[in-house]
KOLGU-859884 format. One record per residue: residue number from 0; residue in one letter; x, y, z of N, C-alpha, C in turn. Coordinates in pm, 1 decimal, always signed. Layout:
<recs>
    i  aa       n_x       n_y       n_z      ca_x      ca_y      ca_z       c_x       c_y       c_z
  NUM   A         X         Y         Z         X         Y         Z         X         Y         Z
...
</recs>
This chain:
<recs>
    i  aa       n_x       n_y       n_z      ca_x      ca_y      ca_z       c_x       c_y       c_z
    0   M  +12033.3  +10867.7  +11923.8  +11884.4  +10838.4  +11882.6  +11843.8  +10876.1  +11700.0
    1   S  +11803.2  +10802.5  +11600.1  +11820.4  +10823.9  +11479.4  +11614.5  +10876.1  +11466.3
    2   I  +11647.1  +10984.3  +11470.9  +11515.6  +11090.2  +11460.3  +11585.0  +11130.6  +11292.9
    3   F  +11462.3  +11134.1  +11205.9  +11497.2  +11239.9  +11072.9  +11334.9  +11290.3  +11058.7
    4   L  +11338.2  +11371.6  +10973.5  +11223.0  +11462.5  +10884.7  +11215.0  +11425.2  +10767.0
    5   A  +11086.4  +11408.0  +10702.4  +11091.4  +11361.6  +10638.0  +10953.5  +11458.9  +10525.3
    6   I  +10946.9  +11539.4  +10447.3  +10865.9  +11642.8  +10362.2  +10853.9  +11586.8  +10236.0
    7   Q  +10721.9  +11595.8  +10226.9  +10652.0  +11576.6  +10068.3  +10548.1  +11713.7  +10042.5
    8   H  +10498.7  +11707.5   +9922.5  +10428.8  +11795.1   +9890.1  +10310.7  +11727.1   +9774.1
    9   T  +10174.2  +11775.0   +9771.5  +10119.1  +11747.6   +9700.0  +10092.6  +11864.6   +9659.2
   10   Y   +9944.2  +11885.7   +9513.7   +9910.8  +11996.6   +9440.7   +9831.3  +12118.3   +9557.1
   11   E   +9847.6  +12022.8   +9693.7   +9723.6  +12104.2   +9766.4   +9801.9  +12149.8   +9870.8
   12   T   +9847.3  +12025.1   +9939.2   +9951.0  +12056.8  +10054.1  +10091.9  +12023.8  +10065.0
   13   I  +10124.2  +12042.7  +10191.1  +10278.6  +12038.5  +10207.7  +10258.3  +11940.7  +10362.0
   14   E  +10309.2  +11786.3  +10333.5  +10304.0  +11723.6  +10438.0  +10438.9  +11684.1  +10510.6
   15   W  +10482.6  +11658.6  +10629.7  +10553.0  +11613.9  +10703.7  +10535.8  +11510.9  +10819.0
   16   G  +10631.9  +11460.7  +10834.5  +10664.5  +11348.2  +10958.6  +10753.9  +11355.0  +11027.2
   17   L  +10784.2  +11332.3  +11158.3  +10883.9  +11295.5  +11233.5  +10909.9  +11137.5  +11262.3
   18   Y  +11021.0  +11083.1  +11256.1  +11023.7  +10961.6  +11268.9  +11129.7  +10938.7  +11351.8
   19   Q  +11155.9  +10787.7  +11416.3  +11252.7  +10750.6  +11471.3  +11267.0  +10577.1  +11434.8
   20   G  +11361.5  +10543.9  +11333.9  +11354.7  +10478.6  +11296.5  +11220.0  +10444.3  +11196.5
   21   T  +11182.3  +10310.6  +11201.7  +11063.2  +10327.4  +11115.4  +10937.5  +10372.3  +11184.6
   22   N  +10962.7  +10432.1  +11329.0  +10802.4  +10456.7  +11428.0  +10810.6  +10612.9  +11337.1
   23   Q  +10631.7  +10634.6  +11357.1  +10635.4  +10791.2  +11293.6  +10576.7  +10866.9  +11441.0
   24   L  +10694.9  +10952.0  +11471.3  +10623.3  +11010.3  +11606.8  +10524.4  +11126.0  +11571.1
   25   S  +10481.5  +11208.1  +11468.7  +10432.8  +11308.7  +11428.0  +10379.6  +11309.0  +11279.9
   26   Y  +10275.4  +11403.2  +11268.7  +10215.3  +11401.9  +11146.5  +10218.8  +11544.0  +11166.7
   27   H  +10192.0  +11622.5  +11053.4  +10134.7  +11797.3  +11002.6  +10132.3  +11802.4  +10856.9
   28   S  +10046.2  +11869.4  +10851.4  +10030.8  +11896.2  +10682.2   +9944.7  +12056.1  +10730.8
   29   I  +10001.8  +12150.9  +10582.6   +9968.5  +12297.9  +10571.0   +9875.7  +12288.8  +10451.6
   30   S   +9856.4  +12400.2  +10409.1   +9817.5  +12442.0  +10278.3   +9914.8  +12480.4  +10207.1
   31   K   +9942.0  +12464.9  +10105.2  +10037.1  +12480.1  +10020.4  +10043.0  +12669.3   +9980.5
   32   M   +9938.3  +12723.4  +10026.1   +9942.2  +12865.4  +10008.7   +9981.0  +12926.9  +10111.1
   33   V   +9982.4  +12847.2  +10226.1  +10050.1  +12938.7  +10362.6  +10168.3  +12896.3  +10366.2
   34   A  +10253.8  +12810.4  +10322.3  +10371.6  +12718.2  +10282.5  +10483.6  +12845.9  +10354.6
   35   S  +10500.4  +12968.0  +10285.6  +10632.0  +13057.0  +10300.3  +10608.2  +13074.8  +10415.1
   36   S  +10489.4  +13135.2  +10489.9  +10468.5  +13218.8  +10623.4  +10480.4  +13079.4  +10742.6
   37   K  +10434.9  +12981.4  +10677.3  +10388.4  +12865.2  +10797.9  +10447.2  +12727.4  +10846.1
   38   L  +10536.0  +12756.4  +10714.3  +10629.6  +12575.4  +10762.7  +10725.3  +12600.6  +10875.6
   39   L  +10822.3  +12704.3  +10886.8  +10898.1  +12706.9  +10968.1  +10878.1  +12726.9  +11117.1
   40   P  +10753.4  +12764.3  +11124.9  +10687.6  +12823.9  +11282.4  +10595.3  +12669.2  +11281.1
   41   A  +10552.0  +12620.1  +11197.5  +10508.1  +12481.5  +11225.1  +10594.7  +12359.4  +11306.0
   42   L  +10714.7  +12382.0  +11177.5  +10793.1  +12229.1  +11211.3  +10846.3  +12309.6  +11336.0
   43   S  +10880.6  +12439.8  +11374.9  +10922.5  +12449.9  +11525.5  +10867.2  +12402.6  +11662.1
   44   D  +10739.2  +12432.5  +11622.2  +10544.2  +12407.9  +11734.7  +10638.2  +12251.0  +11699.2
   45   M  +10628.7  +12142.5  +11618.8  +10650.5  +11998.1  +11641.8  +10767.8  +11994.8  +11706.1
   46   F  +10900.2  +12037.6  +11678.4  +10997.0  +11968.0  +11741.9  +10977.2  +12015.4  +11900.9
   47   A  +10945.3  +12148.0  +11894.3  +10889.8  +12164.0  +12090.7  +10822.4  +12088.6  +12159.0
   48   A  +10690.7  +12064.5  +12064.5  +10620.5  +11923.6  +12139.1  +10683.6  +11793.2  +12144.3
   49   H  +10784.5  +11752.0  +12083.7  +10792.3  +11651.2  +12108.7  +10973.8  +11618.4  +12171.3
   50   N  +10983.7  +11756.7  +12252.3  +11117.1  +11809.0  +12294.2  +11243.9  +11756.9  +12202.0
   51   I  +11225.6  +11806.8  +12104.3  +11351.3  +11775.8  +12009.0  +11412.3  +11899.8  +11953.8
   52   K  +11540.6  +11897.9  +11950.3  +11622.6  +12004.2  +11872.3  +11689.9  +11939.3  +11737.8
   53   L  +11694.8  +12099.0  +11675.6  +11698.4  +12036.8  +11544.0  +11861.1  +11960.8  +11544.3
   54   T  +11934.2  +11964.5  +11614.5  +12031.2  +11899.2  +11639.7  +12046.1  +11764.0  +11653.3
   55   D  +11945.0  +11730.6  +11657.8  +11873.4  +11566.8  +11730.9  +11841.5  +11509.3  +11589.6
   56   I  +11835.7  +11580.0  +11497.6  +11808.5  +11543.5  +11366.3  +11900.6  +11493.4  +11284.9
   57   L  +11897.3  +11354.8  +11247.1  +11983.9  +11287.4  +11192.1  +11984.1  +11313.3  +11022.1
   58   Y  +11895.2  +11310.5  +10976.3  +11833.7  +11394.6  +10837.1  +11721.9  +11455.3  +10794.0
   59   I  +11718.1  +11490.6  +10698.7  +11623.4  +11542.0  +10634.1  +11571.3  +11500.7  +10489.3
   60   A  +11478.5  +11439.2  +10456.8  +11440.2  +11402.9  +10358.1  +11352.3  +11470.0  +10282.8
   61   T  +11343.6  +11520.9  +10145.3  +11225.6  +11553.6  +10094.8  +11212.6  +11516.1   +9970.5
   62   N  +11106.9  +11529.5   +9877.6  +11048.8  +11511.5   +9750.0  +11131.0  +11614.3   +9669.5
   63   Q  +11207.7  +11615.5   +9574.3  +11239.8  +11686.5   +9490.2  +11136.9  +11729.1   +9354.9
   64   G  +11070.3  +11646.6   +9328.8  +11003.1  +11724.4   +9207.4  +10959.0  +11593.3   +9151.9
   65   P  +10855.3  +11565.4   +9063.3  +10772.0  +11653.6   +9024.4  +10673.0  +11722.4   +9139.3
   66   G  +10663.8  +11889.0   +9090.4  +10547.8  +11930.7   +9168.4  +10535.0  +12119.5   +9148.5
   67   P  +10462.8  +12169.5   +9203.6  +10458.4  +12287.3   +9170.9  +10580.4  +12384.4   +9174.6
   68   F  +10656.9  +12474.1   +9103.2  +10758.4  +12512.7   +9103.4  +10750.8  +12620.2   +9243.7
   69   T  +10649.1  +12704.2   +9255.7  +10682.2  +12774.4   +9418.0  +10681.0  +12700.9   +9551.0
   70   T  +10602.9  +12572.9   +9510.2  +10602.9  +12490.6   +9634.4  +10733.4  +12418.9   +9687.8
   71   L  +10767.5  +12372.0   +9570.0  +10927.4  +12327.7   +9560.6  +11027.6  +12398.6   +9615.3
   72   R  +10996.4  +12532.1   +9563.3  +11119.3  +12655.0   +9589.6  +11110.2  +12667.0   +9731.7
   73   V  +10966.8  +12679.2   +9772.0  +10957.5  +12711.1   +9951.1  +11015.7  +12637.2   +9989.3
   74   V  +10947.2  +12478.1   +9995.6  +10991.3  +12352.7  +10049.0  +11154.3  +12318.9  +10035.7
   75   I  +11217.4  +12343.6   +9927.6  +11357.4  +12333.8   +9934.9  +11450.1  +12415.5   +9969.5
   76   S  +11407.4  +12565.3   +9947.3  +11475.1  +12654.0  +10021.6  +11506.9  +12656.7  +10204.7
   77   T  +11372.6  +12614.5  +10220.6  +11361.6  +12654.1  +10361.6  +11428.8  +12523.9  +10435.3
   78   L  +11417.0  +12402.5  +10366.7  +11505.8  +12304.8  +10435.8  +11645.4  +12321.7  +10385.2
   79   N  +11662.0  +12353.4  +10294.4  +11819.7  +12420.9  +10267.8  +11891.1  +12503.8  +10393.6
   80   G  +11813.3  +12591.4  +10409.7  +11865.9  +12670.2  +10536.8  +11893.7  +12613.7  +10636.6
   81   I  +11758.3  +12520.9  +10684.6  +11821.1  +12447.4  +10814.7  +11905.2  +12363.4  +10803.2
   82   S  +11914.8  +12278.2  +10693.2  +12013.3  +12182.8  +10651.1  +12131.7  +12286.4  +10660.3
   83   F  +12193.2  +12394.3  +10630.3  +12310.5  +12464.1  +10627.4  +12337.0  +12509.4  +10750.6
   84   A  +12243.7  +12566.3  +10823.9  +12235.6  +12626.8  +10942.6  +12303.1  +12528.5  +11044.5
   85   K  +12260.3  +12412.6  +11030.6  +12254.8  +12286.9  +11175.8  +12351.9  +12166.1  +11124.5
   86   K  +12379.3  +12223.3  +10970.1  +12480.4  +12108.1  +10968.5  +12418.6  +11975.1  +10927.1
   87   T  +12283.7  +11940.6  +10893.2  +12197.2  +11835.8  +10904.2  +12179.0  +11797.1  +10732.7
   88   P  +12215.4  +11644.5  +10684.2  +12214.0  +11639.9  +10522.7  +12107.9  +11645.5  +10520.2
   89   L  +12107.7  +11660.8  +10394.3  +11922.6  +11690.3  +10317.4  +11962.3  +11629.1  +10196.9
   90   V  +11808.0  +11515.7  +10172.5  +11837.9  +11412.0  +10111.3  +11728.5  +11421.8   +9992.2
   91   G  +11745.8  +11447.0   +9875.6  +11640.1  +11458.4   +9791.7  +11634.0  +11363.1   +9760.9
   92   V  +11450.7  +11339.3   +9724.4  +11430.3  +11188.4   +9672.3  +11318.1  +11268.3   +9543.9
   93   D  +11363.5  +11183.1   +9428.5  +11276.7  +11222.5   +9325.4  +11148.3  +11141.8   +9315.2
   94   G  +11061.0  +11210.2   +9322.5  +10894.1  +11181.3   +9324.8  +10881.2  +11084.9   +9231.5
   95   L  +10914.3  +11108.0   +9109.1  +10869.6  +11005.1   +9036.9  +10937.2  +10876.6   +8998.2
   96   A  +11087.4  +10832.3   +9051.8  +11171.1  +10767.7   +9086.5  +11088.8  +10650.1   +9183.1
   97   A  +11044.3  +10737.7   +9338.7  +10958.9  +10683.1   +9413.7  +10877.6  +10610.9   +9363.8
   98   S  +10799.9  +10658.1   +9324.3  +10650.8  +10641.6   +9279.2  +10660.9  +10489.5   +9226.7
   99   L  +10760.3  +10498.2   +9077.8  +10782.9  +10357.6   +8988.7  +10889.6  +10257.4   +9078.8
  100   E  +10903.9  +10289.6   +9160.9  +10945.8  +10200.0   +9256.5  +10854.0  +10126.8   +9342.8
  101   E  +10782.0  +10199.5   +9438.2  +10674.9  +10126.3   +9475.7  +10612.0  +10080.9   +9416.5
  102   F  +10571.7  +10094.8   +9289.8  +10424.7  +10036.5   +9248.9  +10517.7   +9900.6   +9161.9
  103   D  +10660.3   +9886.0   +9159.7  +10733.4   +9800.0   +9121.1  +10751.0   +9704.6   +9217.8
  104   Q  +10735.8   +9725.5   +9349.5  +10778.6   +9654.7   +9456.8  +10651.2   +9567.9   +9484.5
  105   N  +10511.7   +9664.7   +9445.2  +10374.7   +9589.2   +9460.3  +10343.4   +9524.2   +9353.3
  106   N  +10431.2   +9478.9   +9230.9  +10401.3   +9424.3   +9145.7  +10270.2   +9476.2   +9043.9
  107   L  +10286.8   +9577.9   +9010.6  +10181.2   +9709.0   +8984.1  +10231.3   +9707.2   +8812.4
  108   I  +10381.9   +9700.1   +8801.9  +10392.5   +9725.2   +8676.9  +10458.0   +9601.2   +8601.8
  109   P  +10377.0   +9580.1   +8483.3  +10439.5   +9447.7   +8402.3  +10554.2   +9420.8   +8377.1
</recs>
């Protein structure tokens, strides 16, 4: 089963989705103001709702910036802990490079 977790943040929220291939199984978001206390329990609730264990996750992808320092620190530290404990690969995505690639694919960059 090729299930992965993708997490990104904006200047207001932390958003994540659980995917099986290209099919989104679940989407959630929380305010960045409660991320340090609510992110891990919210992820746990999502996994329980889908009867998925952390060992079922093929990899975790996350936005590694740019973004607010504390939000980046909370998200990356939480995911790094999960990655280390469960030996799940953690993949960092450069937010600016991803945005430029998306715009280029849509022919928005001259």
